[in-house]
The first five atom37 places (N, CA, C, CB, O) and aatype in JSON, in Angstrom:
{
  "aatype": [12, 19, 6, 9, 15, 6, 16, 6, 10, 9, 11, 12, 13, 6, 1, 19, 10, 9, 10, 15, 11, 9, 3, 15, 15, 11, 15, 9, 0, 9, 10, 11, 2, 11, 18, 15, 6, 14, 5, 19, 19, 15, 0, 0, 9, 0, 0, 19, 16, 15, 16, 7, 0, 11, 13, 18, 19, 19, 6, 10, 9, 6, 3, 7, 11, 2, 14, 2, 5, 14, 8, 5, 13, 16, 9, 18, 3, 7, 15, 1, 10, 10, 12, 7, 2, 6, 9, 0, 11, 6, 9, 10, 3, 15, 19, 3, 10, 19, 13, 6, 16, 5, 6, 14, 12, 10, 6, 3, 14],
  "atom_mask": [
    [1, 1, 1, 1, 1],
    [1, 1, 1, 1, 1],
    [1, 1, 1, 1, 1],
    [1, 1, 1, 1, 1],
    [1, 1, 1, 1, 1],
    [1, 1, 1, 1, 1],
    [1, 1, 1, 1, 1],
    [1, 1, 1, 1, 1],
    [1, 1, 1, 1, 1],
    [1, 1, 1, 1, 1],
    [1, 1, 1, 1, 1],
    [1, 1, 1, 1, 1],
    [1, 1, 1, 1, 1],
    [1, 1, 1, 1, 1],
    [1, 1, 1, 1, 1],
    [1, 1, 1, 1, 1],
    [1, 1, 1, 1, 1],
    [1, 1, 1, 1, 1],
    [1, 1, 1, 1, 1],
    [1, 1, 1, 1, 1],
    [1, 1, 1, 1, 1],
    [1, 1, 1, 1, 1],
    [1, 1, 1, 1, 1],
    [1, 1, 1, 1, 1],
    [1, 1, 1, 1, 1],
    [1, 1, 1, 1, 1],
    [1, 1, 1, 1, 1],
    [1, 1, 1, 1, 1],
    [1, 1, 1, 1, 1],
    [1, 1, 1, 1, 1],
    [1, 1, 1, 1, 1],
    [1, 1, 1, 1, 1],
    [1, 1, 1, 1, 1],
    [1, 1, 1, 1, 1],
    [1, 1, 1, 1, 1],
    [1, 1, 1, 1, 1],
    [1, 1, 1, 1, 1],
    [1, 1, 1, 1, 1],
    [1, 1, 1, 1, 1],
    [1, 1, 1, 1, 1],
    [1, 1, 1, 1, 1],
    [1, 1, 1, 1, 1],
    [1, 1, 1, 1, 1],
    [1, 1, 1, 1, 1],
    [1, 1, 1, 1, 1],
    [1, 1, 1, 1, 1],
    [1, 1, 1, 1, 1],
    [1, 1, 1, 1, 1],
    [1, 1, 1, 1, 1],
    [1, 1, 1, 1, 1],
    [1, 1, 1, 1, 1],
    [1, 1, 1, 0, 1],
    [1, 1, 1, 1, 1],
    [1, 1, 1, 1, 1],
    [1, 1, 1, 1, 1],
    [1, 1, 1, 1, 1],
    [1, 1, 1, 1, 1],
    [1, 1, 1, 1, 1],
    [1, 1, 1, 1, 1],
    [1, 1, 1, 1, 1],
    [1, 1, 1, 1, 1],
    [1, 1, 1, 1, 1],
    [1, 1, 1, 1, 1],
    [1, 1, 1, 0, 1],
    [1, 1, 1, 1, 1],
    [1, 1, 1, 1, 1],
    [1, 1, 1, 1, 1],
    [1, 1, 1, 1, 1],
    [1, 1, 1, 1, 1],
    [1, 1, 1, 1, 1],
    [1, 1, 1, 1, 1],
    [1, 1, 1, 1, 1],
    [1, 1, 1, 1, 1],
    [1, 1, 1, 1, 1],
    [1, 1, 1, 1, 1],
    [1, 1, 1, 1, 1],
    [1, 1, 1, 1, 1],
    [1, 1, 1, 0, 1],
    [1, 1, 1, 1, 1],
    [1, 1, 1, 1, 1],
    [1, 1, 1, 1, 1],
    [1, 1, 1, 1, 1],
    [1, 1, 1, 1, 1],
    [1, 1, 1, 0, 1],
    [1, 1, 1, 1, 1],
    [1, 1, 1, 1, 1],
    [1, 1, 1, 1, 1],
    [1, 1, 1, 1, 1],
    [1, 1, 1, 1, 1],
    [1, 1, 1, 1, 1],
    [1, 1, 1, 1, 1],
    [1, 1, 1, 1, 1],
    [1, 1, 1, 1, 1],
    [1, 1, 1, 1, 1],
    [1, 1, 1, 1, 1],
    [1, 1, 1, 1, 1],
    [1, 1, 1, 1, 1],
    [1, 1, 1, 1, 1],
    [1, 1, 1, 1, 1],
    [1, 1, 1, 1, 1],
    [1, 1, 1, 1, 1],
    [1, 1, 1, 1, 1],
    [1, 1, 1, 1, 1],
    [1, 1, 1, 1, 1],
    [1, 1, 1, 1, 1],
    [1, 1, 1, 1, 1],
    [1, 1, 1, 1, 1],
    [1, 1, 1, 1, 1],
    [1, 1, 1, 1, 1]
  ],
  "atom_positions": [
    [[0.84, -1.18, 0.0], [0.0, 0.0, 0.0], [0.88, 1.24, 0.0], [-0.95, 0.0, 1.21], [1.88, 1.3, 0.71]],
    [[0.51, 2.23, -0.78], [1.24, 3.49, -0.88], [0.86, 4.37, 0.3], [0.95, 4.2, -2.24], [-0.32, 4.56, 0.59]],
    [[1.87, 4.9, 0.98], [1.62, 5.79, 2.1], [1.36, 7.2, 1.58], [2.83, 5.78, 3.09], [2.13, 7.73, 0.78]],
    [[0.28, 7.8, 2.05], [-0.08, 9.16, 1.67], [-0.32, 9.94, 2.96], [-1.34, 9.2, 0.74], [-1.01, 9.46, 3.85]],
    [[0.25, 11.12, 3.05], [0.06, 11.93, 4.25], [-1.37, 12.46, 4.3], [1.09, 13.1, 4.3], [-2.06, 12.53, 3.29]],
    [[-1.8, 12.84, 5.49], [-3.15, 13.39, 5.63], [-3.27, 14.69, 4.84], [-3.49, 13.64, 7.13], [-4.33, 14.96, 4.26]],
    [[-2.21, 15.48, 4.8], [-2.23, 16.72, 4.02], [-2.47, 16.43, 2.54], [-0.91, 17.49, 4.2], [-3.25, 17.13, 1.89]],
    [[-1.82, 15.4, 2.01], [-2.03, 15.02, 0.61], [-3.45, 14.51, 0.38], [-1.01, 13.95, 0.19], [-4.07, 14.81, -0.64]],
    [[-3.96, 13.74, 1.33], [-5.34, 13.25, 1.22], [-6.32, 14.4, 1.19], [-5.67, 12.3, 2.38], [-7.25, 14.42, 0.38]],
    [[-6.13, 15.36, 2.08], [-7.02, 16.53, 2.12], [-6.98, 17.25, 0.78], [-6.61, 17.5, 3.26], [-8.02, 17.63, 0.25]],
    [[-5.79, 17.44, 0.22], [-5.66, 18.11, -1.08], [-6.39, 17.35, -2.18], [-4.18, 18.28, -1.45], [-7.0, 17.95, -3.06]],
    [[-6.32, 16.02, -2.13], [-7.03, 15.21, -3.13], [-8.55, 15.4, -3.01], [-6.67, 13.72, -2.97], [-9.24, 15.58, -4.01]],
    [[-9.06, 15.34, -1.77], [-10.49, 15.56, -1.57], [-10.87, 16.99, -1.99], [-10.87, 15.32, -0.09], [-11.92, 17.19, -2.61]],
    [[-10.03, 17.97, -1.67], [-10.33, 19.35, -2.06], [-10.39, 19.48, -3.58], [-9.27, 20.31, -1.48], [-11.22, 20.23, -4.1]],
    [[-9.53, 18.77, -4.27], [-9.54, 18.82, -5.74], [-10.87, 18.28, -6.3], [-8.35, 18.0, -6.31], [-11.43, 18.84, -7.23]],
    [[-11.34, 17.19, -5.71], [-12.64, 16.64, -6.14], [-13.76, 17.66, -5.86], [-12.94, 15.3, -5.4], [-14.66, 17.83, -6.68]],
    [[-13.69, 18.32, -4.71], [-14.71, 19.32, -4.37], [-14.7, 20.48, -5.36], [-14.49, 19.84, -2.94], [-15.75, 20.97, -5.77]],
    [[-13.5, 20.92, -5.75], [-13.38, 22.01, -6.73], [-13.96, 21.57, -8.07], [-11.91, 22.44, -6.88], [-14.73, 22.3, -8.69]],
    [[-13.56, 20.38, -8.52], [-14.06, 19.87, -9.8], [-15.57, 19.67, -9.8], [-13.36, 18.56, -10.15], [-16.23, 19.78, -10.83]],
    [[-16.11, 19.36, -8.61], [-17.55, 19.14, -8.48], [-18.31, 20.42, -8.18], [-17.82, 18.12, -7.39], [-19.52, 20.4, -7.98]],
    [[-17.59, 21.55, -8.14], [-18.19, 22.86, -7.88], [-18.94, 22.89, -6.55], [-19.13, 23.23, -9.02], [-20.05, 23.42, -6.45]],
    [[-18.31, 22.32, -5.53], [-18.91, 22.3, -4.19], [-18.5, 23.56, -3.44], [-18.48, 21.03, -3.4], [-17.32, 23.9, -3.36]],
    [[-19.5, 24.26, -2.9], [-19.24, 25.44, -2.08], [-20.17, 25.4, -0.86], [-19.45, 26.75, -2.9], [-20.79, 24.38, -0.58]],
    [[-20.25, 26.52, -0.16], [-21.04, 26.54, 1.08], [-22.53, 26.36, 0.86], [-20.8, 27.83, 1.79], [-23.27, 26.15, 1.83]],
    [[-23.0, 26.42, -0.37], [-24.42, 26.21, -0.63], [-24.76, 24.73, -0.87], [-24.85, 27.02, -1.84], [-25.92, 24.39, -1.05]],
    [[-23.76, 23.87, -0.86], [-23.94, 22.45, -1.18], [-23.83, 21.58, 0.07], [-22.9, 22.0, -2.21], [-23.48, 22.05, 1.15]],
    [[-24.14, 20.3, -0.11], [-24.02, 19.34, 1.0], [-23.37, 18.05, 0.5], [-25.4, 19.04, 1.63], [-23.51, 17.66, -0.66]],
    [[-22.66, 17.4, 1.43], [-21.88, 16.21, 1.12], [-22.24, 15.12, 2.12], [-20.36, 16.51, 1.14], [-22.48, 15.4, 3.3]],
    [[-22.26, 13.88, 1.66], [-22.35, 12.72, 2.56], [-21.02, 11.99, 2.49], [-23.55, 11.77, 2.18], [-20.47, 11.77, 1.42]],
    [[-20.52, 11.62, 3.65], [-19.29, 10.84, 3.74], [-19.68, 9.47, 4.27], [-18.2, 11.53, 4.66], [-20.04, 9.34, 5.44]],
    [[-19.62, 8.46, 3.42], [-20.0, 7.1, 3.81], [-18.82, 6.4, 4.46], [-20.5, 6.3, 2.59], [-17.68, 6.52, 4.0]],
    [[-19.1, 5.68, 5.53], [-18.03, 4.92, 6.2], [-18.62, 3.67, 6.84], [-17.31, 5.78, 7.26], [-19.83, 3.55, 7.03]],
    [[-17.73, 2.74, 7.16], [-18.1, 1.57, 7.94], [-16.94, 1.27, 8.88], [-18.43, 0.34, 7.02], [-15.98, 2.05, 8.97]],
    [[-17.02, 0.15, 9.59], [-15.98, -0.12, 10.59], [-14.62, -0.4, 9.96], [-16.39, -1.3, 11.45], [-13.61, -0.4, 10.66]],
    [[-14.57, -0.64, 8.67], [-13.31, -0.91, 7.99], [-12.69, 0.37, 7.39], [-13.53, -1.93, 6.9], [-11.56, 0.32, 6.9]],
    [[-13.39, 1.47, 7.42], [-12.87, 2.72, 6.85], [-11.62, 3.16, 7.6], [-13.93, 3.82, 6.9], [-11.54, 3.07, 8.82]],
    [[-10.65, 3.64, 6.84], [-9.43, 4.18, 7.44], [-9.76, 5.52, 8.1], [-8.29, 4.34, 6.37], [-10.24, 6.43, 7.43]],
    [[-9.52, 5.65, 9.4], [-9.83, 6.92, 10.08], [-9.15, 8.12, 9.43], [-9.41, 6.83, 11.53], [-9.73, 9.21, 9.4]],
    [[-7.94, 7.95, 8.93], [-7.22, 9.05, 8.29], [-7.95, 9.53, 7.03], [-5.79, 8.61, 7.93], [-7.98, 10.73, 6.76]],
    [[-8.54, 8.62, 6.28], [-9.27, 8.99, 5.07], [-10.55, 9.73, 5.44], [-9.59, 7.74, 4.21], [-10.88, 10.75, 4.82]],
    [[-11.27, 9.23, 6.43], [-12.5, 9.89, 6.88], [-12.18, 11.3, 7.39], [-13.21, 9.06, 7.99], [-12.87, 12.26, 7.05]],
    [[-11.14, 11.41, 8.2], [-10.73, 12.7, 8.75], [-10.35, 13.68, 7.64], [-9.54, 12.52, 9.72], [-10.7, 14.86, 7.7]],
    [[-9.64, 13.21, 6.63], [-9.24, 14.07, 5.51], [-10.47, 14.54, 4.72], [-8.27, 13.32, 4.58], [-10.54, 15.69, 4.31]],
    [[-11.43, 13.65, 4.52], [-12.66, 14.04, 3.81], [-13.4, 15.11, 4.58], [-13.57, 12.81, 3.59], [-13.86, 16.1, 4.0]],
    [[-13.52, 14.93, 5.9], [-14.21, 15.92, 6.73], [-13.47, 17.26, 6.68], [-14.32, 15.42, 8.19], [-14.1, 18.31, 6.55]],
    [[-12.14, 17.23, 6.79], [-11.36, 18.47, 6.76], [-11.54, 19.2, 5.43], [-9.87, 18.16, 6.98], [-11.69, 20.42, 5.41]],
    [[-11.53, 18.47, 4.33], [-11.68, 19.09, 3.02], [-13.07, 19.72, 2.87], [-11.45, 18.06, 1.9], [-13.19, 20.85, 2.38]],
    [[-14.1, 19.0, 3.28], [-15.46, 19.52, 3.16], [-15.63, 20.73, 4.08], [-16.5, 18.43, 3.52], [-16.25, 21.73, 3.69]],
    [[-15.09, 20.65, 5.27], [-15.19, 21.76, 6.22], [-14.56, 23.03, 5.64], [-14.51, 21.39, 7.56], [-15.07, 24.13, 5.85]],
    [[-13.46, 22.88, 4.91], [-12.78, 24.05, 4.33], [-13.64, 24.77, 3.29], [-11.46, 23.62, 3.69], [-13.41, 25.95, 3.03]],
    [[-14.62, 24.09, 2.71], [-15.49, 24.72, 1.71], [-16.68, 25.41, 2.36], [-15.99, 23.68, 0.71], [-17.34, 26.25, 1.75]],
    [[-16.96, 25.05, 3.62], [-18.15, 25.58, 4.28], [-19.41, 24.8, 3.95], [0.0, 0.0, 0.0], [-20.49, 25.14, 4.42]],
    [[-19.27, 23.75, 3.15], [-20.44, 22.93, 2.78], [-20.93, 22.16, 4.0], [-20.09, 21.96, 1.63], [-20.14, 21.83, 4.89]],
    [[-22.21, 21.88, 4.04], [-22.78, 21.05, 5.09], [-22.39, 19.61, 4.8], [-24.35, 21.22, 5.18], [-22.34, 19.2, 3.64]],
    [[-22.1, 18.84, 5.85], [-21.75, 17.45, 5.6], [-22.43, 16.54, 6.61], [-20.24, 17.26, 5.66], [-22.79, 16.94, 7.71]],
    [[-22.59, 15.3, 6.18], [-23.14, 14.23, 7.01], [-22.16, 13.06, 6.94], [-24.57, 13.8, 6.53], [-21.7, 12.69, 5.87]],
    [[-21.86, 12.48, 8.08], [-21.1, 11.24, 8.1], [-22.12, 10.13, 8.28], [-19.99, 11.23, 9.25], [-22.77, 10.04, 9.32]],
    [[-22.25, 9.29, 7.28], [-23.24, 8.21, 7.28], [-22.48, 6.9, 7.46], [-24.11, 8.2, 5.95], [-21.69, 6.5, 6.6]],
    [[-22.71, 6.25, 8.59], [-21.97, 5.03, 8.9], [-22.89, 3.82, 8.85], [-21.31, 5.15, 10.29], [-23.95, 3.8, 9.47]],
    [[-22.46, 2.82, 8.11], [-23.16, 1.55, 8.04], [-22.74, 0.7, 9.24], [-22.86, 0.81, 6.69], [-21.56, 0.41, 9.41]],
    [[-23.7, 0.32, 10.04], [-23.44, -0.52, 11.22], [-23.87, -1.93, 10.87], [-24.2, 0.02, 12.49], [-25.03, -2.18, 10.51]],
    [[-22.93, -2.85, 10.98], [-23.22, -4.25, 10.66], [-23.59, -5.02, 11.92], [-22.02, -4.91, 9.98], [-23.07, -4.77, 13.0]],
    [[-24.5, -5.94, 11.75], [-24.83, -6.86, 12.83], [-24.2, -8.2, 12.47], [-26.4, -6.98, 13.05], [-24.79, -9.0, 11.75]],
    [[-22.99, -8.44, 12.98], [-22.27, -9.66, 12.66], [-22.92, -10.92, 13.18], [0.0, 0.0, 0.0], [-22.62, -12.02, 12.72]],
    [[-23.83, -10.76, 14.16], [-24.48, -11.93, 14.74], [-25.54, -12.51, 13.82], [-25.1, -11.57, 16.07], [-25.79, -13.71, 13.83]],
    [[-26.17, -11.65, 13.02], [-27.24, -12.11, 12.17], [-27.06, -11.52, 10.76], [-28.62, -11.71, 12.76], [-27.52, -10.41, 10.49]],
    [[-26.39, -12.25, 9.88], [-26.13, -11.73, 8.54], [-27.39, -11.47, 7.71], [-25.24, -12.68, 7.8], [-27.33, -10.75, 6.71]],
    [[-28.53, -12.06, 8.12], [-29.78, -11.83, 7.39], [-30.49, -10.57, 7.85], [-30.69, -13.03, 7.56], [-31.44, -10.12, 7.21]],
    [[-30.04, -10.0, 8.96], [-30.63, -8.78, 9.5], [-30.22, -7.59, 8.63], [-30.2, -8.56, 10.98], [-29.05, -7.48, 8.25]],
    [[-31.15, -6.7, 8.31], [-30.76, -5.53, 7.53], [-29.74, -4.68, 8.29], [-32.0, -4.68, 7.18], [-29.78, -4.6, 9.51]],
    [[-28.82, -4.07, 7.55], [-27.83, -3.19, 8.17], [-28.52, -1.93, 8.67], [-26.69, -2.85, 7.17], [-29.55, -1.52, 8.14]],
    [[-27.94, -1.32, 9.69], [-28.45, -0.08, 10.25], [-27.46, 1.05, 9.95], [-28.7, -0.21, 11.77], [-26.28, 0.8, 9.72]],
    [[-27.94, 2.26, 9.96], [-27.1, 3.42, 9.7], [-27.15, 4.38, 10.88], [-27.54, 4.11, 8.42], [-28.2, 4.56, 11.5]],
    [[-26.01, 5.0, 11.17], [-25.99, 6.16, 12.05], [-25.51, 7.33, 11.2], [-25.06, 5.94, 13.32], [-24.7, 7.17, 10.29]],
    [[-26.02, 8.5, 11.52], [-25.7, 9.68, 10.75], [-25.27, 10.77, 11.71], [-26.91, 10.13, 9.89], [-25.96, 11.06, 12.68]],
    [[-24.13, 11.38, 11.43], [-23.67, 12.52, 12.22], [-23.68, 13.73, 11.31], [-22.24, 12.26, 12.83], [-23.04, 13.73, 10.26]],
    [[-24.4, 14.76, 11.72], [-24.52, 15.95, 10.86], [-23.7, 17.12, 11.35], [-25.96, 16.36, 10.76], [-23.97, 18.27, 11.0]],
    [[-22.69, 16.84, 12.15], [-21.84, 17.9, 12.66], [-22.22, 18.39, 14.04], [0.0, 0.0, 0.0], [-21.4, 18.97, 14.75]],
    [[-23.47, 18.16, 14.43], [-23.9, 18.61, 15.75], [-24.73, 17.58, 16.5], [-24.69, 19.86, 15.61], [-24.88, 17.68, 17.72]],
    [[-25.25, 16.6, 15.79], [-26.09, 15.61, 16.47], [-25.97, 14.26, 15.78], [-27.56, 16.07, 16.5], [-25.59, 14.16, 14.61]],
    [[-26.31, 13.22, 16.52], [-26.27, 11.86, 16.01], [-27.69, 11.42, 15.72], [-25.57, 10.89, 17.01], [-28.57, 11.49, 16.59]],
    [[-27.92, 10.95, 14.51], [-29.23, 10.46, 14.09], [-29.1, 8.98, 13.78], [-29.78, 11.26, 12.86], [-28.01, 8.51, 13.47]],
    [[-30.19, 8.26, 13.84], [-30.14, 6.84, 13.51], [-31.31, 6.49, 12.62], [-30.16, 5.98, 14.78], [-32.4, 7.06, 12.73]],
    [[-31.08, 5.53, 11.73], [-32.18, 4.99, 10.96], [-31.92, 4.95, 9.47], [0.0, 0.0, 0.0], [-31.28, 5.83, 8.9]],
    [[-32.44, 3.9, 8.87], [-32.26, 3.69, 7.44], [-33.0, 4.73, 6.61], [-32.71, 2.31, 7.06], [-32.49, 5.16, 5.57]],
    [[-34.19, 5.13, 7.04], [-34.96, 6.11, 6.27], [-34.28, 7.47, 6.27], [-36.38, 6.24, 6.84], [-34.26, 8.15, 5.25]],
    [[-33.73, 7.87, 7.41], [-33.01, 9.14, 7.48], [-31.78, 9.09, 6.57], [-32.6, 9.46, 8.96], [-31.5, 10.04, 5.84]],
    [[-31.06, 7.97, 6.62], [-29.88, 7.82, 5.76], [-30.28, 7.92, 4.29], [-29.17, 6.47, 6.04], [-29.6, 8.58, 3.51]],
    [[-31.36, 7.26, 3.92], [-31.82, 7.3, 2.53], [-32.18, 8.72, 2.12], [-33.03, 6.37, 2.33], [-31.81, 9.17, 1.03]],
    [[-32.9, 9.45, 2.98], [-33.27, 10.83, 2.68], [-32.03, 11.69, 2.48], [-34.13, 11.4, 3.79], [-31.97, 12.51, 1.55]],
    [[-31.04, 11.52, 3.34], [-29.82, 12.31, 3.24], [-29.09, 11.98, 1.94], [-28.9, 12.05, 4.44], [-28.68, 12.88, 1.21]],
    [[-28.92, 10.69, 1.65], [-28.2, 10.29, 0.43], [-28.92, 10.77, -0.83], [-28.03, 8.78, 0.39], [-28.28, 11.07, -1.83]],
    [[-30.25, 10.83, -0.77], [-31.01, 11.33, -1.92], [-30.88, 12.85, -2.08], [-32.48, 10.96, -1.77], [-31.05, 13.37, -3.19]],
    [[-30.58, 13.56, -0.99], [-30.62, 15.01, -1.04], [-29.25, 15.69, -1.22], [-31.24, 15.52, 0.19], [-29.2, 16.86, -1.61]],
    [[-28.16, 14.99, -0.95], [-26.85, 15.64, -1.02], [-26.39, 15.84, -2.46], [-25.81, 14.82, -0.25], [-26.88, 15.21, -3.39]],
    [[-25.43, 16.74, -2.61], [-24.88, 17.05, -3.93], [-23.74, 16.14, -4.33], [-24.41, 18.47, -3.97], [-23.45, 15.98, -5.52]],
    [[-23.07, 15.52, -3.33], [-21.92, 14.66, -3.62], [-21.76, 13.66, -2.49], [-20.62, 15.5, -3.8], [-22.05, 13.97, -1.33]],
    [[-21.3, 12.46, -2.82], [-21.05, 11.43, -1.82], [-19.59, 11.01, -1.92], [-22.0, 10.2, -2.01], [-19.1, 10.66, -2.99]],
    [[-18.9, 11.04, -0.76], [-17.56, 10.48, -0.67], [-17.7, 9.11, -0.05], [-16.6, 11.4, 0.18], [-18.26, 8.97, 1.04]],
    [[-17.21, 8.1, -0.72], [-17.26, 6.73, -0.24], [-15.92, 6.38, 0.4], [-17.6, 5.74, -1.4], [-14.91, 6.28, -0.3]],
    [[-15.9, 6.21, 1.7], [-14.66, 5.82, 2.39], [-14.76, 4.41, 2.94], [-14.34, 6.8, 3.52], [-13.88, 3.95, 3.66]],
    [[-15.85, 3.72, 2.6], [-16.05, 2.37, 3.11], [-15.08, 1.4, 2.47], [-17.49, 1.91, 2.86], [-14.79, 1.47, 1.28]],
    [[-14.59, 0.5, 3.27], [-13.8, -0.61, 2.78], [-14.75, -1.8, 2.62], [-12.59, -0.94, 3.75], [-15.82, -1.81, 3.23]],
    [[-14.38, -2.78, 1.83], [-15.25, -3.95, 1.68], [-15.51, -4.61, 3.02], [-14.63, -4.95, 0.71], [-14.65, -4.66, 3.89]],
    [[-16.73, -5.12, 3.17], [-17.08, -5.83, 4.38], [-16.55, -7.25, 4.27], [-18.62, -5.83, 4.6], [-16.96, -8.02, 3.41]],
    [[-15.65, -7.56, 5.14], [-15.02, -8.88, 5.13], [-15.67, -9.76, 6.19], [-13.5, -8.76, 5.38], [-16.21, -9.27, 7.17]],
    [[-15.6, -11.02, 5.98], [-16.11, -11.96, 6.96], [-15.19, -11.96, 8.16], [-16.24, -13.37, 6.37], [-13.97, -12.09, 8.01]],
    [[-15.75, -11.81, 9.36], [-14.94, -11.9, 10.57], [-14.55, -13.36, 10.79], [-15.73, -11.34, 11.81], [-15.36, -14.27, 10.58]],
    [[-13.29, -13.59, 11.22], [-12.85, -14.98, 11.41], [-13.58, -15.66, 12.56], [-11.34, -15.02, 11.67], [-13.32, -16.83, 12.85]]
  ]
}
């Protein structure tokens, strides 16, 4: 794996935001799960924060005990924690851009 500094990651996310014409009038969703690299999530948040855009961190919560159970979502909007699949769907439908920081869900040993 290639090592990238957090500063470089932030610059990469900022470049995507510029190309996507994201400014303070827009909103972003940052998708993550338990496998997401914290440095990548942090860099995405820092880049979005620098634009003044509203952001949501949408986290997929897995229930490893019951693989047939639907996954649940938690959503952090910068000031409060929300829960629920319907809220997550509404947010994902309404944002201008989605950053995917999720890693593949692997089977736990």
